C-alpha positions in Angstrom: 17.2 12.1 0.9 14.0 11.5 -1.1 11.0 9.3 0.0 9.0 7.0 -2.2 5.7 6.2 -0.4 4.8 3.5 -2.9 7.8 1.3 -2.2 8.2 2.8 1.4 11.9 3.5 0.8 14.3 6.4 1.1 16.8 7.2 -1.7 19.9 9.2 -1.1 20.6 11.4 -4.2 24.4 12.1 -3.9 26.2 13.1 -7.0 29.5 13.3 -5.0 29.4 9.5 -5.2 30.3 9.9 -8.8 33.7 11.3 -7.7 34.9 8.2 -5.9 38.1 6.6 -7.1 37.6 3.2 -8.8 40.2 0.4 -8.4 37.8 -2.1 -10.1 37.2 -1.1 -13.7 33.8 -1.9 -15.1 34.3 -4.6 -17.9 33.9 -3.1 -21.3 31.0 -4.4 -23.5 32.1 -6.2 -26.6 31.4 -4.1 -29.7 28.5 -5.1 -31.8 29.0 -5.7 -35.5 26.6 -4.1 -37.9 25.4 -7.4 -39.1 24.8 -8.9 -35.6 21.1 -7.9 -35.4 20.2 -10.0 -38.4 22.3 -13.0 -37.5 21.1 -16.4 -36.4 23.3 -18.1 -33.8 23.3 -21.9 -34.5 24.2 -22.5 -30.8 21.6 -20.3 -29.2 18.4 -22.1 -28.0 16.3 -19.0 -28.6 17.2 -18.4 -32.3 14.9 -19.5 -35.1 15.7 -23.0 -36.3 16.6 -24.2 -32.8 13.1 -24.7 -31.5 14.0 -28.3 -30.5 16.3 -26.8 -27.8 13.4 -25.3 -25.8 10.4 -26.9 -24.1 7.2 -27.2 -26.2 5.9 -23.7 -26.9 2.8 -22.3 -25.3 2.1 -19.5 -27.8 3.7 -17.7 -30.7 3.0 -15.0 -33.3 3.6 -16.5 -36.7 5.1 -14.7 -39.7 1.9 -13.7 -41.6 1.7 -11.7 -44.8 1.0 -8.1 -43.7 -2.3 -7.9 -45.6 -3.6 -11.0 -43.9 -2.5 -9.7 -40.5 -4.1 -6.3 -40.9 -7.4 -7.9 -41.9 -7.5 -10.0 -38.7 -9.6 -8.7 -35.8 -7.5 -7.7 -32.8 -8.9 -10.5 -30.6 -8.1 -13.2 -33.2 -4.4 -12.7 -33.6 -3.8 -15.9 -31.6 -4.5 -17.8 -34.9 -1.4 -19.9 -35.7 -2.4 -21.5 -38.9 0.6 -20.2 -40.9 3.2 -22.5 -39.3 3.6 -25.8 -37.4 4.1 -25.3 -33.6 7.7 -25.6 -32.4 9.0 -24.9 -35.8 10.5 -21.9 -37.6 8.4 -19.1 -39.0 7.6 -17.0 -35.8 8.0 -13.4 -34.7 7.6 -13.8 -30.9 7.4 -17.0 -29.0 6.6 -18.2 -25.4 7.9 -21.4 -23.9 8.1 -22.8 -20.4 11.2 -21.8 -18.5 13.5 -24.8 -18.5 15.0 -23.8 -15.1 12.0 -22.3 -13.2 12.1 -21.1 -9.6 8.4 -22.0 -9.3 6.4 -25.1 -10.1 2.7 -25.2 -11.1 2.0 -28.6 -9.7 2.9 -27.9 -6.1 0.4 -27.1 -3.4 0.6 -24.1 -1.0 1.1 -26.2 2.1 2.8 -24.3 5.0 5.2 -26.5 6.9 6.8 -25.9 10.4 10.4 -26.9 10.8 11.4 -26.0 14.4 11.3 -22.2 14.6 11.1 -21.9 10.8 8.4 -22.0 8.1 8.6 -23.4 4.6 6.3 -24.1 1.6 6.8 -25.3 -2.0 7.7 -22.7 -4.7 4.2 -22.5 -6.3 3.7 -20.7 -9.6 4.1 -20.8 -13.3 6.9 -19.4 -15.3 7.5 -18.9 -19.0 10.1 -17.2 -21.2 9.0 -14.9 -24.0 11.6 -14.9 -26.8 11.5 -11.3 -28.2 12.8 -11.9 -31.7 13.8 -14.9 -33.8 17.3 -13.6 -34.6 20.2 -13.2 -32.1 19.6 -9.7 -30.7 21.3 -8.9 -27.4 19.8 -5.5 -26.8 16.3 -4.1 -27.0 17.7 -1.2 -29.0 18.3 -3.6 -31.9 14.6 -4.1 -32.4 12.8 -2.0 -35.0 9.5 -0.3 -34.4 7.4 -3.1 -35.8 9.1 -5.7 -33.6 8.4 -3.5 -30.5 4.7 -3.5 -31.5 4.5 -7.3 -31.8 6.3 -7.7 -28.5 4.1 -5.3 -26.5 0.9 -6.9 -27.9 2.3 -10.3 -27.1 2.9 -9.3 -23.5 -0.7 -8.2 -23.3 -1.9 -11.5 -24.8 0.2 -13.7 -22.5 -0.9 -11.9 -19.3 -4.5 -12.2 -20.5 -4.1 -15.9 -21.0 -2.5 -16.2 -17.6 -5.5 -14.5 -16.0 -7.9 -17.0 -17.6 -6.5 -19.8 -15.5 -8.1 -18.4 -12.4 -5.3 -19.9 -10.3 -2.8 -17.0 -10.3 -3.4 -13.8 -8.4 -0.5 -11.8 -9.7 1.4 -11.7 -13.0 4.9 -10.5 -12.8 6.5 -9.6 -16.2 10.1 -8.6 -16.3 13.2 -8.4 -18.5 16.8 -8.8 -17.5 19.2 -7.4 -20.2 22.8 -8.1 -19.6 24.8 -10.0 -17.0 24.7 -7.0 -14.5 20.9 -7.2 -14.6 20.8 -11.0 -14.0 20.4 -12.4 -17.5 22.0 -15.8 -18.1 21.4 -15.9 -21.9 22.4 -13.1 -24.2 19.5 -13.5 -26.7 17.0 -10.8 -25.6 14.0 -12.3 -23.8 11.4 -11.6 -21.2 10.0 -13.6 -18.4 6.4 -13.9 -17.1 5.6 -15.5 -13.7 2.2 -16.3 -12.3 1.9 -16.4 -8.5 -1.0 -17.7 -6.4 -0.4 -14.9 -3.9 0.2 -11.1 -4.0 3.9 -10.2 -3.4 4.6 -8.2 -0.2 5.7 -5.0 -2.0 2.5 -5.1 -4.2 0.4 -5.7 -1.2 2.0 -2.7 0.5 1.5 -0.5 -2.5 -2.2 -1.5 -2.7 -2.7 -0.6 1.0 -1.0 2.8 0.5 -3.0 3.5 -2.7 -6.3 2.6 -1.0 -5.5 4.8 2.0 -4.4 7.7 -0.2 -7.5 7.7 -2.3 -9.8 7.5 0.8 -8.1 10.6 2.2 -7.7 12.6 -1.0 -10.4 11.4 -3.3 -8.1 10.6 -6.3 -5.4 8.2 -7.5 -1.8 8.8 -6.2 -0.2 7.9 -9.5 -2.6 10.1 -11.4 -1.6 13.0 -9.2 2.1 12.3 -9.6 1.8 12.0 -13.4 -0.1 15.3 -13.7 2.5 17.0 -11.4 5.5 15.7 -13.4 3.9 16.6 -16.7 3.1 20.1 -15.4 6.4 21.0 -13.6 8.6 19.1 -16.2 11.6 18.9 -13.9 11.8 15.1 -14.5 9.7 14.9 -17.7 11.0 12.6 -20.4 8.3 12.2 -23.1 4.6 11.7 -23.6 2.2 10.5 -26.3 -1.5 10.8 -26.7 -2.1 7.9 -24.3 1.1 7.6 -22.2 3.5 9.7 -20.1 7.1 9.0 -19.1 9.3 10.6 -16.4 12.2 9.9 -14.1 10.6 9.4 -10.6 11.4 11.9 -7.9 13.0 9.2 -5.7 14.8 7.3 -8.5 16.6 4.2 -7.2 18.8 3.8 -10.3 20.6 6.2 -12.6 18.3 6.9 -15.6 15.3 5.1 -14.1 12.2 5.9 -16.1 8.5 5.1 -15.5 5.9 4.9 -18.2 2.2 5.3 -17.2 -1.1 5.5 -19.1 -2.5 9.0 -19.0 -6.0 7.7 -18.1 -6.5 5.6 -14.9 -5.9 1.9 -15.9 -5.4 -0.4 -12.9 -4.3 -3.6 -14.8 -2.2 -4.0 -17.9 -4.7 -6.4 -19.5 -7.3 -3.5 -19.4 -5.2 -1.5 -21.8 -6.6 -0.5 -25.2 -5.0 -1.3 -28.5 -4.1 2.4 -28.9 -2.4 2.4 -25.5 -0.4 -0.7 -26.4 0.7 0.9 -29.7 1.8 4.0 -27.9 3.7 2.0 -25.3 5.7 0.3 -28.1 6.6 3.7 -29.6 7.4 5.3 -26.3 9.3 2.3 -24.8 11.5 2.1 -27.9 12.2 5.8 -27.9 13.3 5.7 -24.3 15.5 2.6 -24.8 17.2 4.2 -27.7 17.9 7.4 -25.7 19.2 5.4 -22.8 21.5 3.5 -25.0 22.8 6.8 -26.3 23.6 8.3 -23.0 24.6 5.1 -21.3 26.2 3.0 -24.1 25.0 -0.6 -24.2 23.7 -0.5 -20.6 22.5 -3.5 -18.7 19.0 -2.9 -17.2 15.9 -4.5 -15.8 12.4 -3.8 -17.1 9.5 -4.5 -14.7 5.8 -4.2 -15.4 3.9 -3.2 -12.2 0.2 -4.0 -12.5 -2.8 -4.6 -10.3 -3.2 -8.1 -8.7 -6.4 -10.0 -9.5 -8.9 -10.4 -6.6 -11.5 -13.2 -6.5 -14.8 -11.4 -6.1 -17.8 -13.9 -6.1 -15.9 -16.3 -8.4 -14.7 -13.6 -10.8 -11.2 -12.3 -11.1 -11.2 -8.5 -10.9 -8.3 -5.9 -10.6 -7.8 -3.6 -7.7 -9.2 -0.3 -9.0 -6.8 1.7 -6.8 -3.7 0.6 -8.8 -2.3 2.3 -11.9 -0.1 0.1 -14.1 3.4 1.3 -15.0 6.4 0.1 -16.9 9.7 0.7 -14.9 13.0 0.8 -16.8 15.8 0.4 -14.4 19.4 0.8 -15.8 22.0 -1.1 -13.7 25.0 1.2 -13.8 25.8 0.8 -10.1 25.8 -2.2 -7.8 23.9 -2.7 -4.6 26.4 -2.7 -1.7 26.5 -2.8 2.1 24.3 0.3 2.6 21.6 -0.9 0.3 21.6 -4.5 1.6 21.7 -3.4 5.2 19.0 -0.7 5.1 16.8 -1.6 2.1 17.4 2.0 0.9 19.3 3.2 -2.2 22.0 5.6 -3.2 21.7 7.3 -6.6 24.8 9.2 -7.8 22.9 11.1 -10.6 19.8 13.2 -9.8 16.7 12.3 -11.7 16.5 15.9 -12.9 19.8 15.6 -14.6 19.0 12.2 -15.9 15.8 13.4 -17.5 17.6 16.2 -19.2 20.1 13.8 -20.7 17.5 11.4 -21.9 15.6 14.2 -23.5 18.9 15.4 -25.2 18.8 18.7 -23.3 21.9 18.2 -21.2 25.3 16.5 -21.0 25.3 12.7 -21.1 25.4 11.3 -17.6 28.1 8.6 -17.4 29.6 7.1 -14.3 33.4 7.0 -13.9 34.7 4.0 -15.7 
């Protein structure tokens, strides 16, 4: 049993679980054709040319000649004078979610209904379409497309922060049906909430207490330990580090953190974003090699924004991280009943496989 103080959960690492008989075979993924990554699906609402099938876009990166793009200052890459909005000619695109679970026009009014409480689903939700062609896996994106995508994440979160209405930005990706995706075209979602989610609030309290007692950031300490001991080390760049967490909840779970202390993702430098694109792609390709065409979630965990004398500022105790969570096993009665997790592959063995130093870890089909 391994404890994660950030999420306040216990994880049972039990590789014997991998030996269980399976009466229910996992459905095989359909093979991808070599031409699939470049194809446009005329029936997909996210493919280029089908812009009329989505709500009016909020933002997009247009296809710009490379020499013009490189000449633009970093802050001015919101310029969209190379195409008409809601038309072809884009690289990454953001649109409102057509089926949102939150609504921006609602008010946070708490209601009493007998012994119960209720309130409207308040928030704002958008879909980021990662690429204009019909890719179904992140591993199909090239290095340049990863760069555009990561910088667009940064831009959209920065724009969300400017509204001053939302205290927390939750960016996440569901790849594949096992991870909750309803459309196969690879995409990301960004949700703005007027409150801080409970798990984020708990993490903030833990981080503040830890720093008060120890004088330094918990995540900085963990990062340095993992990079030094290297039992769960995956990779690092000049600005970022990646490792399988000690109490990994999922097989092949990987966390990417900046090597300097950066509380909020919007505070990241251009160099850190560039490194994130490189490292993120490297890990995705390695995971897809050891777990062929896996379904997985990607979650960006960042500081909430606190209103201090009319200005939104991050909680300096946080340390943003990108969590990559392969979904090779399902949550069952133990997890749902206890809130804890069972991981059938140790993070040490998973890290070795991702690094190419050990046997591929694969669950029994």
